[in-house]
C-alpha positions as CSV (number, residue, x, y, z in Angstrom):
1,X,185.0,81.0,72.2
2,X,186.1,80.1,75.7
3,X,187.8,83.4,76.1
4,X,184.5,85.3,75.6
5,X,182.6,83.1,78.1
6,X,185.2,83.9,80.7
7,X,185.6,87.6,80.1
8,X,181.9,88.5,80.1
9,X,181.2,87.1,83.5
10,X,184.5,88.5,84.9
11,X,183.6,92.0,83.7
12,X,180.2,91.7,85.1
13,X,181.6,90.5,88.4
14,X,184.1,93.4,88.4
15,X,181.4,95.9,87.7
16,X,179.2,94.5,90.5
17,X,182.1,94.8,93.0
18,X,182.9,98.3,91.8
19,X,179.2,99.3,92.2
20,X,179.0,97.8,95.7
21,X,182.3,99.0,97.2
22,X,182.9,102.3,95.4
23,X,183.0,105.1,98.0
24,X,179.7,107.1,98.0
25,X,179.7,110.8,98.3
26,X,178.2,112.2,101.5
27,X,174.4,112.5,101.0
28,X,173.6,115.1,103.5
29,X,175.3,116.9,106.3
30,X,174.1,115.9,109.7
31,X,172.4,118.8,111.4
32,X,172.7,118.9,115.1
33,X,169.4,119.4,116.9
34,X,169.0,122.0,119.5
35,X,167.0,121.5,122.7
36,X,164.3,123.8,121.2
37,X,164.1,121.5,118.1
38,X,163.7,118.5,120.4
39,X,160.9,120.3,122.3
40,X,159.1,121.2,119.2
41,X,159.1,117.6,118.1
42,X,158.0,116.4,121.5
43,X,155.1,118.9,121.5
44,X,153.9,117.6,118.2
45,X,154.0,114.0,119.5
46,X,152.1,114.9,122.7
47,X,149.5,116.8,120.7
48,X,149.1,113.8,118.3
49,X,148.7,111.5,121.3
50,X,146.0,113.8,122.8
51,X,144.1,113.8,119.5
52,X,144.4,110.0,119.2
53,X,143.3,109.6,122.8
54,X,140.2,111.8,122.3
55,X,139.3,109.9,119.1
56,X,139.6,106.5,120.8
57,X,137.6,107.6,123.8
58,X,134.8,108.8,121.6
59,X,135.0,105.5,119.8
60,X,134.4,103.8,123.1
61,X,137.8,102.1,123.6
62,X,138.6,103.8,126.9
63,X,136.6,104.0,130.1
64,X,136.1,107.4,131.7
65,X,138.7,106.8,134.4
66,X,141.5,105.7,132.1
67,X,140.7,108.5,129.7
68,X,140.9,111.2,132.4
69,X,144.1,109.8,133.8
70,X,145.8,109.6,130.5
71,X,144.5,113.0,129.3
72,X,145.8,114.7,132.5
73,X,149.2,113.0,132.1
74,X,149.5,114.2,128.5
75,X,148.2,117.7,129.3
76,X,150.8,118.1,132.1
77,X,153.6,116.9,129.8
78,X,152.5,119.4,127.2
79,X,152.4,122.1,129.8
80,X,156.0,121.3,130.9
81,X,157.2,121.2,127.3
82,X,155.6,124.5,126.5
83,X,156.9,126.1,129.7
84,X,160.5,125.0,128.8
85,X,160.0,126.3,125.2
86,X,159.0,129.7,126.6
87,X,162.1,129.8,128.8
88,X,164.3,129.0,125.7
89,X,162.5,131.6,123.6
90,X,160.6,129.3,121.3
């Protein structure tokens, strides 16, 4: 009887260690991003920020001065991103 009470937990412990420390296969190959990929992502972020800024301004969260300043900043950043994308052929 004692033999069974020792073997069952030992097997369970061994199975847990095997599950935790067994080498896992590579899930996915890492794809290197190009500058154009980065610029596309940045463009989406800037456009999202512009949409959020317009929404919050219409909701009354920003005064006219702050809204204009932030909008101009985001629009100039978007223009720079788009210009660089054009030079890279994107």
